[in-house]
Every structure is written in C-alpha cells, then in structure tokens.
Residue frames as a rotation matrix with the C-alpha (Angstrom) as fourth column:
MET 1
-0.025 -0.998 -0.056 9.20
-0.997 0.029 -0.076 3.55
0.078 0.054 -0.996 1.19
MET 2
-0.281 -0.039 0.959 8.21
-0.459 0.883 -0.098 0.08
-0.843 -0.468 -0.266 2.40
LEU 3
0.744 0.600 0.292 6.41
-0.007 0.444 -0.896 -0.63
-0.668 0.665 0.335 -0.86
ALA 4
0.720 -0.532 -0.446 9.41
-0.655 -0.310 -0.689 0.52
0.228 0.788 -0.572 -2.91
LEU 5
-0.273 -0.872 0.407 11.84
-0.949 0.313 0.035 -1.57
-0.158 -0.376 -0.913 -0.87
ASN 6
-0.504 0.184 0.844 9.59
-0.080 0.963 -0.258 -4.61
-0.860 -0.197 -0.471 -1.35
ALA 7
-0.098 0.463 -0.881 8.56
-0.938 -0.338 -0.074 -4.01
-0.332 0.819 0.468 -4.97
GLY 8
-0.300 0.079 -0.951 6.92
-0.645 0.717 0.263 -7.09
0.703 0.692 -0.164 -6.42
ARG 9
-0.734 0.061 -0.676 6.08
0.458 0.780 -0.427 -8.51
0.501 -0.623 -0.600 -2.99
VAL 10
0.347 0.918 0.191 2.98
0.283 -0.297 0.912 -8.05
0.894 -0.263 -0.363 -0.88
VAL 11
-0.862 -0.488 0.137 3.49
0.049 -0.348 -0.936 -5.87
0.505 -0.800 0.324 2.20
ASP 12
-0.183 0.859 -0.479 0.83
0.862 0.374 0.342 -6.56
0.473 -0.350 -0.808 4.81
ARG 13
0.411 0.505 0.759 -1.19
0.141 -0.858 0.494 -3.75
0.901 -0.097 -0.424 6.37
ASN 14
0.934 -0.072 -0.350 0.20
0.354 0.042 0.934 -4.47
-0.053 -0.997 0.065 9.86
THR 15
0.011 -0.999 0.041 3.78
0.968 0.021 0.251 -3.96
-0.251 0.036 0.967 8.67
LEU 16
-0.278 -0.045 0.960 2.86
0.579 -0.805 0.130 -0.72
0.766 0.592 0.250 6.94
PHE 17
0.722 0.645 0.249 0.94
0.152 -0.499 0.853 0.48
0.675 -0.578 -0.459 9.96
GLU 18
0.746 -0.486 -0.454 3.84
0.583 0.150 0.798 -0.23
-0.320 -0.861 0.395 12.32
GLN 19
-0.235 -0.910 0.342 6.46
0.969 -0.192 0.155 1.34
-0.075 0.368 0.927 10.03
ILE 20
-0.303 0.182 0.935 4.45
0.441 -0.843 0.307 4.49
0.845 0.506 0.175 9.31
LEU 21
0.443 0.641 0.627 2.58
-0.257 -0.579 0.774 5.08
0.859 -0.504 -0.092 12.56
GLY 22
-0.519 -0.815 0.258 4.87
-0.508 0.051 -0.860 3.29
0.687 -0.578 -0.440 15.00
ARG 23
-0.433 0.416 0.800 2.19
-0.741 0.340 -0.579 1.12
-0.513 -0.843 0.161 16.58
PRO 24
-0.903 0.088 0.420 0.52
0.231 0.925 0.301 -2.22
-0.362 0.369 -0.856 15.78
TYR 25
-0.714 0.695 -0.078 -2.51
-0.350 -0.258 0.900 -2.35
0.606 0.671 0.428 13.54
ASP 26
-0.750 0.481 0.455 -5.71
-0.482 0.073 -0.873 -2.46
-0.453 -0.874 0.177 15.60
GLY 27
-0.745 0.452 0.491 -7.81
0.593 0.786 0.176 -4.06
-0.306 0.422 -0.853 12.86
LEU 28
0.302 0.944 -0.135 -10.04
0.805 -0.329 -0.494 -1.02
-0.511 0.041 -0.859 12.48
GLY 29
0.046 -0.351 -0.935 -7.87
-0.048 -0.936 0.349 1.88
-0.998 0.029 -0.060 11.32
ARG 30
0.702 0.260 0.663 -8.13
0.633 0.198 -0.748 2.98
-0.326 0.945 -0.025 7.71
SER 31
0.632 -0.463 -0.622 -5.23
-0.331 -0.887 0.323 5.43
-0.701 0.002 -0.713 7.70
ILE 32
-0.464 -0.814 0.351 -3.01
-0.003 0.397 0.918 3.11
-0.886 0.425 -0.186 5.63
ASP 33
-0.042 0.548 0.836 -5.77
0.921 0.345 -0.180 2.74
-0.387 0.762 -0.519 3.02
VAL 34
0.887 0.371 -0.274 -6.09
0.286 -0.908 -0.305 6.52
-0.362 0.192 -0.912 2.84
ARG 35
0.217 -0.900 -0.378 -2.33
-0.424 -0.435 0.794 6.96
-0.879 -0.012 -0.476 2.51
VAL 36
-0.542 -0.366 0.757 -2.15
0.436 0.647 0.625 4.38
-0.718 0.669 -0.191 -0.29
SER 37
0.416 0.782 0.465 -5.05
0.863 -0.178 -0.473 6.11
-0.287 0.598 -0.749 -2.04
LYS 38
0.828 -0.164 -0.536 -3.23
-0.152 -0.986 0.067 9.46
-0.540 0.026 -0.841 -1.84
LEU 39
-0.238 -0.966 0.099 -0.02
-0.237 0.157 0.959 7.84
-0.942 0.204 -0.266 -3.11
ARG 40
-0.210 0.252 0.945 -1.90
0.825 0.565 0.033 6.38
-0.525 0.786 -0.326 -6.06
LYS 41
0.829 0.559 0.001 -3.23
0.492 -0.729 -0.477 9.84
-0.266 0.396 -0.879 -6.92
LYS 42
0.493 -0.721 -0.487 0.25
-0.432 -0.688 0.583 11.37
-0.756 -0.077 -0.650 -6.74
LEU 43
-0.517 -0.714 0.472 1.60
0.011 0.546 0.838 8.65
-0.856 0.438 -0.274 -9.03
GLY 44
-0.377 0.471 -0.797 -1.29
-0.902 -0.382 0.201 9.12
-0.209 0.795 0.569 -11.47
ASP 45
-0.997 0.044 0.067 -2.49
0.051 0.994 0.102 5.56
-0.062 0.105 -0.993 -10.95
ASN 46
-0.430 0.900 -0.064 -6.04
-0.291 -0.072 0.954 4.73
0.854 0.429 0.293 -12.02
GLU 47
-0.600 0.208 0.773 -8.25
-0.800 -0.118 -0.589 4.81
-0.031 -0.971 0.237 -8.92
THR 48
0.435 0.885 0.168 -10.80
-0.860 0.464 -0.215 2.28
-0.268 -0.051 0.962 -10.16
SER 49
0.982 -0.187 0.016 -8.31
0.181 0.927 -0.327 -0.14
0.047 0.324 0.945 -11.70
PRO 50
0.627 -0.778 -0.044 -4.85
-0.660 -0.560 0.501 0.59
-0.414 -0.285 -0.864 -10.27
GLU 51
0.882 -0.384 -0.273 -1.84
0.041 0.640 -0.767 -0.74
0.469 0.666 0.580 -12.14
MET 52
0.031 -0.953 0.303 1.04
-0.384 -0.291 -0.876 0.59
0.923 -0.089 -0.375 -10.02
ILE 53
-0.835 -0.195 0.515 -0.04
-0.549 0.224 -0.805 -0.33
0.042 -0.955 -0.294 -6.49
LYS 54
-0.253 0.731 -0.634 -2.26
-0.201 0.601 0.773 -3.38
0.946 0.323 -0.005 -6.26
THR 55
-0.103 0.335 0.937 -4.45
-0.993 0.025 -0.117 -4.22
-0.062 -0.942 0.330 -3.31
VAL 56
-0.611 -0.079 -0.788 -4.13
-0.190 0.981 0.049 -7.90
0.768 0.180 -0.614 -2.46
TRP 57
0.277 0.894 0.353 -7.34
-0.606 -0.122 0.786 -8.72
0.745 -0.432 0.508 -0.63
LYS 58
0.981 0.193 0.023 -6.85
-0.118 0.494 0.861 -9.93
0.155 -0.848 0.507 2.96
GLN 59
0.453 -0.881 -0.135 -3.06
0.885 0.463 -0.050 -9.57
0.107 -0.097 0.990 2.58
GLY 60
0.059 -0.465 -0.883 -1.89
0.445 -0.780 0.441 -6.01
-0.893 -0.419 0.161 1.90
TYR 61
0.847 0.157 -0.508 -0.45
-0.294 -0.657 -0.694 -3.96
-0.442 0.737 -0.511 -0.95
CYS 62
0.198 -0.779 0.595 2.02
0.707 0.534 0.464 -4.67
-0.679 0.328 0.657 -3.71
LEU 63
0.313 -0.227 -0.922 4.01
-0.538 -0.843 0.024 -2.15
-0.783 0.488 -0.386 -5.76
ILE 64
0.782 0.017 0.623 4.28
0.442 0.690 -0.573 -3.44
-0.440 0.723 0.532 -9.33
PRO 65
-0.035 -0.911 -0.411 7.85
0.172 -0.410 0.896 -2.74
-0.984 -0.039 0.171 -10.51
ASP 66
-0.639 -0.226 0.735 7.08
0.717 0.169 0.676 -3.14
-0.277 0.959 0.054 -14.23
ALA 67
0.415 0.902 0.122 4.36
0.900 -0.387 -0.201 -0.47
-0.134 0.194 -0.972 -14.05
PHE 68
0.594 -0.244 -0.767 6.93
0.052 -0.939 0.339 2.36
-0.803 -0.241 -0.545 -14.01
C-alpha cells in the first residue's frame, strides 16, 4: 500500500518496516526485501531486471506508475 500511495517516489526501508511490522528497522532484517520479492512475483515483474518495483540502492523501493 505504501508503494502505491507513493508511486513514482522512493519509499525508504525504515518507513516500510515501520508501516508493515509496526517497529523501527534494526538495520539487519530482510523481511521487507522478502515481501517486495513476493510482491514482484505476484505482479509478474521480472526478478532479474524488475520494471514495476525498482530497488534504489541505499534508499529504498520505488513503484513505477508507468509500468502498469
């Protein structure tokens, strides 16, 4: 939901972690990465070169609105 509400903008991992799990990101957890990976699969996004949800290194994730 956070990615959809912020389509076209980078949503940082800490924000996603807090919104989904209700606690601050500890710097080690990979649960957000796993959830994004599962979401990509459900959307049919290419795992090796995703076009719908981009990973922005050291920042977070971005839902690309024009990809749909």
